[in-house]
Backbone as CSV, one residue per row, in Angstrom:
resi,resn,N_x,N_y,N_z,CA_x,CA_y,CA_z,C_x,C_y,C_z
1,UNK,85.351,71.273,32.510,84.342,71.526,31.488,84.878,72.537,30.473
2,UNK,84.798,72.175,29.208,85.312,73.055,28.161,84.404,74.265,27.972
3,UNK,85.027,75.384,27.664,84.260,76.560,27.271,83.724,76.312,25.868
4,UNK,82.575,76.907,25.584,81.899,76.658,24.311,81.932,77.905,23.438
5,UNK,82.139,77.691,22.130,82.261,78.801,21.189,81.387,78.555,19.963
6,UNK,80.882,79.647,19.404,80.199,79.627,18.112,81.052,80.457,17.164
7,UNK,81.293,79.925,15.970,82.098,80.621,14.958,81.184,81.056,13.821
8,UNK,81.206,82.352,13.510,80.390,82.906,12.432,81.345,83.454,11.381
9,UNK,81.453,82.744,10.268,82.430,83.085,9.215,81.904,82.522,7.904
10,UNK,81.939,83.336,6.827,81.418,82.865,5.543,82.482,82.224,4.648
11,UNK,83.734,82.274,5.051,84.816,81.630,4.296,85.030,80.227,4.889
12,UNK,84.713,79.190,4.093,84.769,77.814,4.609,86.161,77.423,5.100
13,UNK,87.175,77.807,4.352,88.540,77.460,4.740,88.911,78.116,6.073
14,UNK,88.575,79.394,6.208,88.879,80.090,7.455,88.066,79.500,8.615
15,UNK,86.850,79.058,8.339,86.045,78.414,9.382,86.773,77.182,9.911
16,UNK,87.343,76.395,9.018,88.093,75.190,9.419,89.297,75.581,10.264
17,UNK,90.020,76.612,9.829,91.205,77.079,10.560,90.801,77.587,11.949
18,UNK,89.742,78.380,12.016,89.290,78.920,13.305,88.820,77.806,14.235
19,UNK,88.159,76.796,13.664,87.710,75.652,14.466,88.919,74.951,15.087
20,UNK,89.965,74.754,14.271,91.184,74.101,14.781,91.850,74.950,15.858
21,UNK,91.909,76.261,15.634,92.505,77.160,16.633,91.725,77.074,17.946
22,UNK,90.403,77.184,17.861,89.565,77.169,19.066,89.710,75.842,19.806
23,UNK,89.715,74.744,19.066,89.854,73.417,19.662,91.213,73.286,20.347
24,UNK,92.260,73.815,19.700,93.610,73.725,20.282,93.719,74.529,21.571
25,UNK,92.838,75.513,21.739,92.833,76.318,22.964,91.884,75.740,24.015
26,UNK,91.297,74.587,23.715,90.434,73.928,24.692,88.966,74.272,24.587
27,UNK,88.569,74.941,23.504,87.166,75.280,23.318,86.425,74.151,22.610
28,UNK,85.171,73.985,22.959,84.288,73.086,22.222,83.513,73.956,21.239
29,UNK,83.622,73.657,19.938,82.910,74.429,18.921,81.487,73.862,18.815
30,UNK,80.515,74.646,19.284,79.122,74.213,19.287,78.519,74.237,17.892
31,UNK,78.884,75.280,17.123,78.292,75.448,15.794,79.115,76.452,15.003
32,UNK,78.985,76.340,13.682,79.546,77.352,12.779,78.427,77.747,11.825
33,UNK,78.470,78.975,11.352,77.496,79.393,10.347,78.060,80.556,9.543
34,UNK,77.554,80.730,8.298,78.095,81.763,7.421,77.347,83.097,7.440
35,UNK,76.184,83.155,8.127,75.371,84.366,8.026,74.948,84.934,9.367
36,UNK,74.660,86.235,9.373,74.280,86.935,10.585,72.931,86.509,11.150
37,UNK,71.949,86.303,10.266,70.617,85.897,10.746,70.695,84.583,11.515
38,UNK,71.366,83.620,10.907,71.506,82.300,11.524,72.323,82.412,12.815
39,UNK,73.312,83.286,12.815,74.164,83.472,13.997,73.327,83.895,15.202
40,UNK,72.392,84.804,14.996,71.535,85.276,16.090,70.781,84.088,16.691
41,UNK,70.190,83.261,15.826,69.432,82.086,16.283,70.343,81.100,17.020
42,UNK,71.519,80.826,16.447,72.436,79.847,17.041,72.900,80.303,18.421
43,UNK,73.272,81.575,18.549,73.752,82.065,19.840,72.624,82.020,20.874
44,UNK,71.406,82.366,20.451,70.282,82.326,21.388,69.988,80.903,21.852
45,UNK,70.092,79.935,20.940,69.737,78.559,21.308,70.882,77.805,21.982
46,UNK,72.140,78.079,21.611,73.274,77.323,22.151,73.917,77.952,23.385
47,UNK,73.718,79.250,23.593,74.298,79.960,24.746,75.809,79.692,24.930
48,UNK,76.616,80.076,23.923,78.067,79.831,24.025,78.732,80.764,25.042
49,UNK,79.978,80.428,25.391,80.793,81.269,26.274,81.523,82.346,25.484
50,UNK,81.580,82.171,24.148,82.322,83.084,23.278,81.772,82.990,21.867
51,UNK,81.778,84.136,21.154,81.437,84.150,19.735,82.641,84.703,18.980
52,UNK,83.055,83.977,17.939,84.075,84.476,17.014,83.305,84.866,15.756
53,UNK,83.352,86.147,15.394,82.433,86.694,14.396,83.149,87.488,13.308
54,UNK,82.918,87.090,12.054,83.357,87.908,10.928,82.405,89.105,10.845
55,UNK,82.792,90.163,10.163,81.906,91.331,10.055,81.102,91.291,8.761
56,UNK,81.750,91.015,7.638,81.007,90.888,6.383,80.638,89.422,6.195
57,UNK,79.330,89.147,6.189,78.858,87.767,6.175,78.102,87.443,4.893
58,UNK,77.660,86.185,4.791,77.058,85.684,3.559,75.652,86.229,3.310
59,UNK,74.992,86.731,4.340,73.640,87.253,4.123,73.629,88.770,4.303
60,UNK,72.445,89.333,4.493,72.315,90.790,4.569,72.464,91.337,5.989
61,UNK,72.848,90.491,6.945,73.046,90.932,8.326,74.538,90.852,8.642
62,UNK,75.148,91.993,8.918,76.585,92.011,9.219,76.831,91.435,10.602
63,UNK,78.090,91.113,10.870,78.459,90.615,12.183,78.153,91.619,13.279
64,UNK,78.321,92.895,12.971,78.034,93.939,13.959,76.531,93.998,14.230
65,UNK,75.723,93.972,13.171,74.262,93.980,13.344,73.801,92.752,14.126
66,UNK,74.398,91.594,13.810,74.042,90.360,14.520,74.366,90.496,16.001
67,UNK,75.537,91.051,16.325,75.918,91.204,17.732,75.014,92.201,18.448
68,UNK,74.563,93.243,17.752,73.628,94.190,18.384,72.343,93.460,18.766
69,UNK,71.867,92.587,17.886,70.654,91.809,18.177,70.909,90.821,19.314
70,UNK,72.071,90.175,19.291,72.428,89.209,20.342,72.543,89.923,21.689
71,UNK,73.075,91.144,21.681,73.253,91.916,22.924,71.919,92.205,23.620
72,UNK,70.812,92.171,22.875,69.500,92.384,23.502,69.176,91.280,24.505
73,UNK,69.822,90.112,24.361,69.502,88.977,25.223,70.720,88.335,25.892
74,UNK,71.925,88.759,25.520,73.113,88.066,26.009,74.299,89.026,26.115
75,UNK,75.169,88.744,27.086,76.402,89.528,27.232,77.611,88.709,26.777
76,UNK,77.375,87.664,25.982,78.453,86.776,25.524,79.582,87.599,24.890
77,UNK,80.840,87.327,25.271,81.967,88.040,24.656,82.068,87.712,23.163
78,UNK,82.557,88.679,22.391,82.732,88.470,20.949,84.122,88.926,20.528
79,UNK,84.742,88.110,19.668,85.981,88.502,19.009,85.653,88.622,17.527
80,UNK,85.739,89.850,17.007,85.536,90.065,15.577,86.823,89.712,14.847
81,UNK,86.680,88.999,13.743,87.813,88.710,12.877,87.413,89.179,11.488
82,UNK,88.160,90.118,10.947,87.717,90.738,9.701,88.892,91.214,8.856
83,UNK,88.633,91.365,7.586,89.607,91.975,6.689,89.360,93.483,6.614
84,UNK,88.291,93.956,7.253,87.896,95.365,7.198,88.703,96.194,8.188
85,UNK,89.576,97.058,7.667,90.379,97.906,8.546,89.885,99.346,8.510
86,UNK,88.644,99.522,8.081,88.035,100.836,7.984,87.764,101.388,9.395
87,UNK,88.145,102.630,9.635,88.013,103.221,10.975,86.555,103.265,11.425
88,UNK,85.641,103.555,10.517,84.216,103.633,10.874,83.707,102.258,11.319
89,UNK,84.065,101.218,10.588,83.641,99.858,10.938,84.265,99.459,12.277
90,UNK,85.522,99.800,12.455,86.214,99.473,13.712,85.517,100.154,14.899
91,UNK,85.153,101.432,14.723,84.455,102.158,15.797,83.105,101.513,16.104
92,UNK,82.377,101.181,15.042,81.057,100.574,15.238,81.180,99.219,15.943
93,UNK,82.170,98.421,15.541,82.394,97.118,16.175,82.783,97.313,17.634
94,UNK,83.623,98.285,17.904,84.095,98.535,19.264,82.999,99.074,20.171
95,UNK,81.908,99.572,19.582,80.799,100.090,20.390,80.031,98.951,21.064
96,UNK,80.240,97.732,20.592,79.606,96.567,21.208,80.391,96.212,22.465
97,UNK,79.719,96.165,23.593,80.393,95.847,24.856,81.060,94.482,24.807
98,UNK,82.178,94.375,25.517,82.900,93.114,25.668,83.269,92.505,24.311
99,UNK,83.945,93.328,23.490,84.358,92.853,22.162,85.833,93.148,21.925
100,UNK,86.415,92.353,21.038,87.785,92.577,20.577,87.758,92.510,19.053
101,UNK,88.776,93.048,18.418,88.780,93.222,16.966,90.129,92.760,16.424
102,UNK,90.115,91.751,15.567,91.354,91.249,14.958,91.263,91.348,13.450
103,UNK,92.381,91.667,12.816,92.428,91.705,11.355,92.932,90.371,10.811
104,UNK,92.355,89.951,9.693,92.820,88.752,9.007,94.147,89.093,8.328
105,UNK,95.070,88.168,8.180,95.035,86.791,8.676,95.281,86.739,10.173
106,UNK,94.666,85.777,10.828,94.713,85.669,12.283,95.763,84.659,12.711
107,UNK,96.529,85.024,13.725,97.483,84.089,14.329,96.869,83.570,15.628
108,UNK,97.192,82.356,15.986,96.662,81.756,17.209,96.975,82.643,18.416
109,UNK,98.196,83.150,18.494,98.590,83.961,19.649,97.724,85.218,19.766
110,UNK,97.395,85.840,18.624,96.556,87.042,18.646,95.135,86.692,19.072
111,UNK,94.638,85.546,18.600,93.298,85.106,18.976,93.246,84.828,20.479
112,UNK,94.272,84.171,20.999,94.323,83.885,22.446,94.314,85.179,23.258
113,UNK,95.106,86.159,22.824,95.159,87.440,23.534,93.793,88.123,23.511
114,UNK,93.143,88.127,22.336,91.838,88.765,22.208,90.797,88.085,23.079
115,UNK,90.844,86.757,23.125,89.885,86.006,23.954,90.113,86.325,25.426
116,UNK,91.376,86.405,25.843,91.654,86.750,27.239,91.143,88.151,27.561
117,UNK,91.296,89.055,26.617,90.840,90.432,26.826,89.329,90.466,27.068
118,UNK,88.555,89.791,26.222,87.103,89.850,26.386,86.631,89.021,27.570
119,UNK,87.322,87.940,27.879,86.904,87.133,29.031,87.102,87.891,30.328
120,UNK,88.194,88.640,30.429,88.427,89.392,31.645,87.452,90.555,31.773
121,UNK,86.939,91.015,30.637,85.967,92.098,30.664,84.572,91.589,31.006
122,UNK,84.353,90.295,30.833,82.996,89.714,31.019,82.539,89.799,32.464
């Protein structure tokens, strides 16, 4: 049985790339979405094994805020993928349990390592 993932990313091209990466690693991509509000709903309804989450999203809910809301009901591991290398944002993202943080551009090998890190922590 394939592990299931939800991808939250507002860049369409990167969403396609992340979908291909996840599929190549044996994940079934349940859904993709560009915004934090929708991400909360999707994760609650689909119950994925993993969330790949950008931090700056298309709506007014950041990836970190979305994960805080998701954490109220789920311990699903999250891998943040972001262009934000700000120490404050990194600290805030790292405060979410069972999370990893990758900077764009993402390599498949780095994504695999990050996923292994959060899965072993789960």
